N, C-alpha and C positions, 0 to 999 in steps of 0.2 A: 269436149268429148261428144261423140255422136250418141244419139238416143238409142236405147235398146231396140233391137229389131224384133223382139218377140212379144211386144205389147198387145198383140191381137188376141191373146188368151188361149184357152184350151180348145183347139179344133172347132172353130165356128163360133166360139164365145167372143163377143165384141168387148174390147176393153181399151181405154185410151193408152197410147204408148207411154212407157215409163222410162226414166233416165237411169243410168248406172247408179247414181247416188241414191235415188229412191229405192231401187232394188236392194242396194247394200244395207240401207237403213231398215227396210222391212225384214231382211234376213237377220240383222243384228237384234232387232226387237224380238223376233221369234225366238232367238237363242237365249236372250236375257230374261224375258218374261217367264213367269212360272208356268209349269204345265197345267196348273189349275186356272190359268188366265190372269193371275195377279200381275199388276202393272210392272213395266220395266222402268227403273229409275233413271233420271237424267245422267247422274254421275256414272252409273254402271254402263250406260250406253256410250258415254264419252270415252270410257276406258276401252270398251269393245271396239269402237270405230277408230279411236286414236285421234280425237279432236277435242276441242274445248266444250264445256257444258253450254256455253253461249251458242256455239255452232249447232249443237244438238237441239237446243230450244228453237232455233230458226228453222231447222229442217222439220221438226215435229209440227210446227205451224203449217208448213207446206203439205206435209202428209195428211194433216187433218183436213185441209182444204180439198185434197184429192179424195177424201173419204176412206183413207187407208188406216187411220188410227183414231182412237178416242183418247183425249187427254184428261186426266184427273188431276186437278191442281194439288200440289204438294205430295202427290203419290207417284205419278209417272204416266206412262202411256201403255195402251194395249192395242193390238191389231184388231181391226174390224174383220168380218169374214172376207171382204175384198182384199184387205191387206194381208191376211193369212194366205190367200191364194197366190198373191205376188211372191211372198216369202217362200212358200213351198215349191212353186214352179222354179224359182232360182236355185233352191236347194236341190231339186231333182236334177236340173241341168248340171250343177256343180258336181254332184256325186256320180252321175253317169259319166261325166267327162273324166273324173278321177279314175273310175273303173276302166274306161277305155284307154287312157294314157298308160295305166299300169298293166292291164291284162293284154291289150292288143299291141301296144307299142313298147312294152317292157320298161317304161320309165320307173325309176325307184320311187317308193311310196313317200319319201321325204321331199320329193320335188313336184309331185302332181298337184298339190294344193295351190301353189302359186300360179301355175299355168291355168288351172280351172277357175281361179278367181277372175282372170281376165276373160277367158272364153265363155264363161257362163252367161254373159250378157248378150251374146251374139249367136246363140244356138237357136235355130229355127225349130218349129215343131217337126218338120220333115226330117231334119238331121237328127234330132233327138230320138225319133222313132227308129231310124236306121241304126243308131248306136245301140239302143235298147235291144233291138232284134239281133244285131250282131253278137251281143254279149249274152243273149238268152235271158233277157229281163232279170239282171242280177238283183237280189234283194239288199245287198250290202255293197258299200264302197270298199276300197282297199284298207281303210282304217277301221272297218267294222261298223260304220254308221249306216243306219237303214236308209234306203233310197225311196222317196215317196213314189207311190205307184202312179199309173196314168190318171187316176182320179184325184191325185194329190192328197192321198191319205197316208199316214205313217202308222206302223204298228206300235202299240204301247209296249214298253219294255220295263222290266223290273231288275235294275242293276244297282250296284253300289260302287262308289269310288274305292279303288284298292286301298287307299290311305285310311279308309274308315273301317277296314276289316281288322279284327283282333287276332293275335297269334292262335293258330289252330284252325282258323276259318279259311276257306278256299272256294274255288269255283272255276268257271271258264272265263278267260279273258275275252271280252266281247268287242271292245272298241277303245280307241284312244283319240284324243284331240289331235287334229291335223294342223294346228296353228303353229307348232314349234318343230321345225325341221330337224333341229339338233337332237331333240328327244326321239323322234322317229328314226333318225340315223343310228342312235345308240341302241334302240331296241332291235333294229335290223342287224347291227353288229353282234348283238347278243343272241340272235336267232330267236327272238320272242315276237310272236305275232298273234292276232286274234284267232281264237279257236283252241288255244293251248290251255292246259290246266295249270292253275297257280294255287299255292298255299302259303299263307303268311306264317313265317317261322318266328319272327321277332320284329319289333318296331321301336324306334326311339321317340321320345316325346318332343313336343314343340316343333312339329314339322320336320323332324329328323328322318333319316333313311328307314325304309321298310325292307326287311330281309325276307325274300320270297323264294320258295322252292319251285323251280321250273324244270320238270323232267329229271329230278335228282340233282340239279345244280342249284345252289343258293346264291342269289344275286342281291346286291344291295342297291335298291332303287331310291333315288332322291325323293324328298317329300313332294316337290312340285310334279315330278313325273308320276308318282303314285296317285296323286290327286287327279291327274288327267286320264288315268286308266280306269275303265269300268269293268266290273266283274259280275257275271251272273252266278249267284251262289248255288252251291250244291244243295239239292233237296234232302 
């Protein structure tokens, strides 16, 4: 695979070119490590990237040599400030591309993730800026995930997984994981999208379905889907 073309950094900032694998791992570590900066474990990263723990260990060593991660023996890895910039730039590219494919080209939201996974590595700063301007600097991608701004900062959010809500609790459906196209397709078929009000009517134990009122309709959402949906609670 060719190296990523956007290794030059944010408009004038000089940074060594990064490969697709390095960018994918930086993004994965950012997703897995705690918001408080707690390390990402090797097994969790292996599950996220879809490789063996041994492959993760080899890549972590490379990332450490590049100054992108700090490794804590027996605990895991966390991104350095340089590594976080790599991750957030790729995330900005990915989510802007998803928004462009969905809003400008009309691609269904269950298909944009796979396309953006490929294109995110080859988006130049100039094309990134054109897309952002064309879309009016959208704050969110089609799945409700926040798009890092030009300074690569993300707003903090206070949401809970739908599966963690108790009967009677509700709020606004803010975002859903884009990693499972079947789940996104199901939500689309049920006409459920970010911005809608949800209220939990009932839930079954041990990861069973969650019964949710959506605009007067009660839907039974599987446990895995309910865990992937985030809700901003009513105040």
